[in-house]
N, C-alpha and C positions, 0 to 999 in steps of 0.2 A: 503493499499499499505506499510506503513511505517512497520508496523509487518511482511509481507511478506519479505522485504527486510531485517529484523532484522532475521527471521527463517532461509531465505536460508545464510546469512551472517554467522550465527552461526553453519550451518552444514558446511561449507567452511571450518571453522576454527576448525574443530573437534567437539564443543561442542554439540554433538547429543544427544538427551533426548530418553527415551526409550519407550514414547507415544507421538504420535500426534495426537489429536481429532480435525481434519478438519470440522467445521459445517457451516450452514447457506443458505442462500437463494442464494447467487450468487457463482453458480458452478465453474466459471473460475478460480479463486484463489485456490481453492480447488485442483481442477485437476493439476494448476501448481505446487504447494507444492509438492503432490503427485509423479508428473512425476519429479520432482527435487531428491526426495528420491532416488524414484527407479531406476534412471539412476546414482548415483552421491554416494550414501553412500558405497555400495559393490563395488570392484573391477568386472571387467567383468567375471575373470575367477573363483571368488568365488558366482556367481549368480546361478548357476546351481542347487546348493544344498541347498544353504542359504537364496534363497529369491521365496517368495510366494504371488500368487495372489487369492484372496478370494472376492465372491460375498453373500452379505448379505442375499438373499433370497434363496442361498445352502447351508449356515451354520448355525448352532448355537452359543451362547456367548460361552457354554464350548468345543465345539468344536475349537473355536479361542483359547482361554485360554490355551487347552491343546498344542497345536501349538505352542503358543507362548513360554511355558516353557520349550520346548526342548531346546538342546545347539547345538549352530552351528557345523559344519562339516569342520575344516580346516579353518576357518576364525576366525575372532574378533569377528562377529556380523551376525545375522540373520535378515531380513528385512520381515515382514509382512503386506502386503497391503490389507484393508478390503474395497472393493468398494459397492458403493450403501448401506452403513453400517445402512440408514435411515429405511430400510426394517427390523430391527433388533430392532425397537423404543419400541415395546413392552415389549422386556426383554433387553434391555441395561443397564438398571439400576443393572443387575447381574454381570457386570463388576467389581462392585466396589472393590472387596476383591484382583482380580488381580491388578488393579490399584493402590492400598495402597501398595502393594508389587511387583512392576514388575520385570520382570526377566531383569537383568541388560545388557545382551548380546542378547536381542532382541528389535529392533525397530519396534514397532506397530503402524500401521498407520489406522485412519476411517476418512473415507470421508462418512460424515454425510450429506447429500444434503438436503436442502430446507426445514431443521428442526433445530433446535437449542434446546438443553439439559435443564431443568429446572435450575437454579442455585442456587435454594433453597436445592437442594439435594445432597445426598453424593457424586455420581459419577462425577458432575462438580466441586466440591469444591475439591476433591483426584484429578483430573486431573490438575487443576489449582496450585497444589502442586507439586504434581511427574512428569507433564509433558508438553505438550504445548494443550492448548485449545484455538482454533483460529476460530473467527468467520467471514465469509467472507459475506458483508453487499452488499445489492443490491445498486447501484449508483443513486441519484435522475437523472433525465433526466437531469438537469441544470448543472451537474456534468460530465456527460459523454464527451461533447466536450474538456473540461481541459485534462480529461483521454486519450484523443485520442491524444491530442497535446503532452502530456507527453510520450505516447510509441512512436511516429514518432520520438520524440525528441532523445530516445534513440537509433533508428536507424539509424540518423545522416540526417532525412526528415522534413522539417516544412510543415505545411499545412495551406492555408487558412483558416481563420474562416468561410465564407460561405461553404467550401469544409466540415469543421468538422460538421457543422449544417446540412449538408445533409444528412451524413452519420447517424448523430442521427436521423433524421427524418424517413429515410428508415430503419433502424435497431433496433432501440427504444435503450432500455439500457441493453441488451444482449452482455454482453462483449465476451464471445465465438464467436458468429456471426461476430461481430464487428473485432475481432482480426484476424478471416479466411480472413475478407475482406481487412485488412490492409496487408496481407500477400500476397494476389495478387498484389495489387498497389506494394507493394516493391519488388517484383520479377521482373516488369516490367517499374517501374522508378528507372533511376541511383539514387544512393546516393547523397545527398546533392541537389537534384532538389526539388523544391517546389513543392507540389502536389495542382492542382487547381480543382476547380469545373468542369471544361473541361477534365482532365484527369480523375476524377471520373465518367463523364459520359460515355468518350470512354472505360473505362476497368472494370468499374462495371453494368453500364447499369441505372444510375440513372440520368433523365432530371433535367440538370441544368435550365431549362426555365420553366418548368410546375411543380412543387413541391410547399409543403406547405410552405416552407421558400419564395419564389418567390410570392405566395398567399399574405402570410404577409405583405409583403414588399410593394406589389401592393396597398392593402388596405390603408396601414400606409399614403401613399404618394398620395393616391386618384388618381391612375390610372386607372380609370373606364374600360375603352377598355381592359386593358391589364387582369386587376382581371376577366374581364367576360371570356376572353381567355381561361385562367387558369380552372376556375371553368367549363367550357363547356368541356376541356379537360378530367377534373375529372368525369364529369358525363359519358363520354364515357371509362371510364378505373375505374370502382369502386372498383374493385378487390386490384387494386394496389395503391389507392386513397380512401381508407373508409374516410366515413362520420365522424366517431366519431374520427379519426385523425386529421380531419382538424377543427372540433370544439375545441378540448382538446388544439392545439395548438395556434388557435384564441384567444379562452378564455385565455391560460396563457401570451399571448401578450398584451391584454386589461385590464388582471388585473394588469401588471407591469405599463403599460400607465398610468392607475387609481393612484397608489404608486408614479410614477414619477411626475404627478401634484403636488401632496404633499410635493414634496421634498423643503427643504429650499435652498440646496446646489445641484444645476444641472449640476455642472462642470463634465468632462467625467469621472475622474478616480473616484470622490464619487458619482455618480450614479450607476456606475457598481457596487460599491462596495454595495450599498445600493440594487440592484435588483438583485444582483448576476447574473450579464451576463458580459461577454466579453467585455471590452470597445469598441472594435469595433462596436458593434450592440447599443452603446448608441445613437448616432446619428438616428437611425432608430425611436426612442422614443423622441428625440428631434422634428424630423420632423412629427411625428405622432400627437404630443402633440399642434401643431399648426393649424392642421385640425380637430382633434378632442376635444372640451373643455371637462373639467371633466364632465359635465351633460352630454354631451352625449356618453361619455364613459362608466358614469353609465348605460344608457339607452342599450347600446352595450352589455353590460353583462346581462342585465337582456334577449335580443335578443337570445343572444347563449344558455342561460338555457332553453328556448323556444325551440330552435332546437334540443337541445339535448333530452329533452323529447320526441319530433316529431320522432326522430332519433331512439326511443325505440319503436315506433307505437303508441304513446299516442295525441289522437289529429292530426295526420297527414294525415287524409281525403285521404288515397290511396296515399301519395305523394310518389314519390321515392326520393330517398337518395339525386339525383342530383339537383331534384327539389327543396328539402329542402334547401340545401345547396345555390342555386340560389336566394331564396327567402331571405334566411341569409345577402348573400352578399351585395342584392339590399337596404335592409334596414339598413346595416350598412353604405353604402355609399351614403344614401341620407335622 
């Protein structure tokens, strides 16, 4: 995020580099930076002759270099953006000679998604010296909630922690998908208003009552009736609530609960920092620790591993995913 801010700030100030190699597993920031360059480096009247969009599957490195070496027409610069540049991975090192001596009036951008260059090779080293070598890394699941809050804060919105957790559970760590859903929310919700689970349910269609967050909470509080209501709902809606996701979320919760038991300082801020969770959720671990002593938590983690194996068809004896989840939750609660 800091690198993205810096790159955009440099371009705004006129410190534009001749090369931008945008790589990595998270396409969201690659697309954002490329779009910013596409919309802001040239004036609108300059783009017709001086802005070119290429696709890796349709061009060779030699063709890209040939275009990059030409001079702009009635403009200070030309911009060439190569999308899906990962399709050129077998020949990408052939860029070295151009990168070592780039055309100063060309801004050449590569969108190299889901892959990264070998830092030991010449191309990566040359790009670091002559241009911008940017890596867009996937966020871990426990970082996405904070990312959602930062994005919404920049748009003058707040979101309740439970609401952010619902979005993470439903959308995972795909920032492009999350951004699209946030766009939907901010279109219909007035600026300055807090985004609640109720608003998310109404506008995106995620159930605020029947989701893995609520299942985790019900189990943590040993609310047997509510936990069984949720898993019955999951059993009838398996496409929306896959077993593997429920197991993963519960495993993360009980693994953190095991760590919580071992903490010397269990105050809210200290525990939040140790567990890498929002302070809002620390109370869930405090409550669960009263219901599940350390020995039981260790046993539950074993139950989760067994359920994970069964979910992959090993030793399941033809049990459905719904039955595996019901068996798992029963073992946890009793």
